[in-house]
C-alpha positions as CSV (number, residue, x, y, z in Angstrom):
1,M,34.1,-20.5,-59.6
2,T,34.8,-16.9,-58.8
3,K,31.9,-14.5,-57.8
4,Y,31.9,-10.8,-58.4
5,K,29.5,-8.3,-56.8
6,V,28.9,-4.7,-57.7
7,T,26.4,-2.1,-56.5
8,A,24.9,0.5,-58.8
9,T,23.1,3.4,-57.1
10,K,21.0,6.1,-58.8
11,T,22.4,9.5,-57.7
12,T,20.3,12.6,-57.2
13,T,21.7,14.2,-60.4
14,G,19.9,13.6,-63.7
15,M,20.2,10.0,-65.0
16,Q,23.6,9.6,-63.3
17,V,24.4,6.3,-61.6
18,S,27.4,5.5,-59.3
19,A,28.6,1.9,-59.4
20,G,31.3,0.3,-57.4
21,T,33.2,-2.8,-56.3
22,R,36.3,-3.4,-54.2
23,G,36.7,0.3,-53.4
24,F,36.5,1.4,-57.1
25,E,33.8,3.7,-58.4
26,I,32.6,4.5,-61.9
27,T,30.0,7.1,-63.0
28,F,27.4,6.2,-65.6
29,D,25.2,8.8,-67.3
30,E,23.3,9.5,-70.5
31,P,23.9,12.0,-73.2
32,G,21.2,14.7,-72.8
33,S,21.3,14.3,-69.0
34,T,24.3,15.6,-67.2
35,D,26.6,13.7,-69.6
36,T,29.2,13.0,-66.8
37,G,30.0,9.5,-67.8
38,M,29.6,6.8,-70.4
39,N,26.2,5.2,-70.7
40,P,25.7,1.5,-69.8
41,V,25.8,0.2,-73.4
42,E,29.1,2.1,-74.0
43,I,30.5,0.6,-70.8
44,L,29.5,-2.8,-72.1
45,L,31.6,-2.3,-75.2
46,T,34.4,-0.8,-73.1
47,S,34.3,-3.9,-70.8
48,F,34.7,-6.1,-73.9
49,G,37.6,-4.1,-75.2
50,A,39.3,-4.0,-71.8
51,C,38.9,-7.7,-71.4
52,Q,40.5,-8.3,-74.8
53,A,43.5,-6.2,-73.8
54,I,43.9,-7.8,-70.4
55,T,43.6,-11.3,-71.9
56,A,46.1,-10.5,-74.7
57,T,48.6,-9.1,-72.2
58,A,48.3,-12.2,-69.9
59,L,48.5,-14.6,-72.7
60,A,51.4,-12.9,-74.4
61,K,53.4,-13.0,-71.1
62,K,52.6,-16.7,-70.6
63,R,53.6,-17.6,-74.1
64,N,56.5,-15.3,-74.5
65,F,54.6,-13.8,-77.5
66,D,56.1,-10.4,-78.7
67,L,53.4,-7.9,-77.8
68,R,54.7,-4.4,-77.4
69,A,51.3,-2.6,-77.7
70,F,47.6,-3.7,-77.9
71,W,44.3,-1.8,-78.2
72,V,40.9,-2.6,-79.6
73,T,38.4,-0.5,-81.4
74,V,34.8,-1.7,-80.7
75,E,31.6,-0.6,-82.3
76,G,28.1,-1.9,-81.5
77,E,24.8,-1.5,-83.4
78,L,22.0,-1.0,-80.9
79,D,18.6,-1.7,-82.5
80,R,15.4,-3.6,-82.0
81,E,15.4,-7.4,-82.7
82,D,13.0,-10.3,-82.4
83,V,14.3,-12.8,-79.9
84,A,13.4,-16.5,-79.3
85,D,10.4,-15.9,-77.0
86,G,8.6,-13.7,-79.5
87,K,9.6,-10.4,-77.9
88,N,11.0,-7.5,-79.8
89,V,13.8,-6.1,-77.6
90,R,16.4,-3.3,-77.8
91,K,19.8,-4.8,-77.8
92,Y,23.2,-4.9,-79.6
93,T,22.4,-6.7,-82.8
94,E,26.1,-6.7,-83.9
95,I,29.4,-5.9,-82.2
96,H,32.3,-5.3,-84.5
97,Y,35.9,-5.1,-83.1
98,Q,39.3,-4.7,-84.5
99,P,42.4,-5.5,-82.5
100,H,45.5,-3.4,-83.1
101,L,48.9,-4.6,-82.0
102,R,52.6,-4.0,-82.3
103,S,54.5,-7.2,-82.7
104,D,57.3,-8.8,-84.8
105,E,55.4,-12.2,-84.7
106,S,54.4,-13.7,-88.1
107,D,50.9,-13.0,-89.5
108,E,50.0,-16.7,-88.9
109,D,51.1,-16.5,-85.2
110,I,49.2,-13.2,-84.7
111,K,46.0,-14.7,-86.1
112,K,46.3,-17.8,-83.9
113,F,47.1,-15.6,-80.9
114,L,44.1,-13.4,-81.5
115,A,41.8,-16.4,-81.9
116,D,43.1,-17.7,-78.5
117,V,42.5,-14.2,-76.9
118,A,38.9,-14.3,-78.2
119,A,38.4,-17.8,-76.9
120,K,39.8,-17.0,-73.4
121,C,38.1,-13.6,-72.9
122,P,35.3,-14.0,-70.3
123,V,33.4,-10.9,-71.5
124,E,33.4,-12.2,-75.1
125,N,32.3,-15.6,-73.9
126,T,29.5,-14.1,-71.9
127,L,28.3,-12.0,-74.9
128,I,28.5,-14.9,-77.3
129,Y,27.2,-17.8,-75.2
130,G,24.8,-15.8,-73.0
131,T,24.2,-15.9,-69.3
132,K,21.3,-16.9,-67.1
133,F,19.8,-13.8,-65.3
134,V,18.1,-14.4,-61.9
135,Q,16.4,-11.6,-60.0
136,D,16.7,-12.5,-56.3
137,G,13.5,-10.8,-55.2
138,Y,13.7,-7.1,-54.2
139,V,14.3,-4.9,-51.1
140,N,11.9,-2.1,-50.4
141,V,13.9,0.3,-48.2
142,K,11.5,2.6,-46.4
């Protein structure tokens, strides 16, 4: 098992949040605020697309699969939906994606390769199969 830890901190500017891990920083924001970064639901889609691209690159290298370029367009439908415990929550109700690649592999091999990418992408697996969320109390910093 590998553990990852990030910290997301509200800045003093509008709805802006600064998040970081391992010395890297990213800025989140909302349209209509200062609009200085993608919002969290856009970053979720971005994380999925990036995971697909990274997984495809690693898998192609491991298998000697001809992959000269790879990118993914991702679109999510954010709406309200009834969920199992009777709540009506705002969430992505569907996520559509389309991989694009440059390869001389056969259509059959490309389809198998893309199915393997999907099966090995941890972000896709998290979105499809869900994750247990646990709030470990809170810290009131005075």
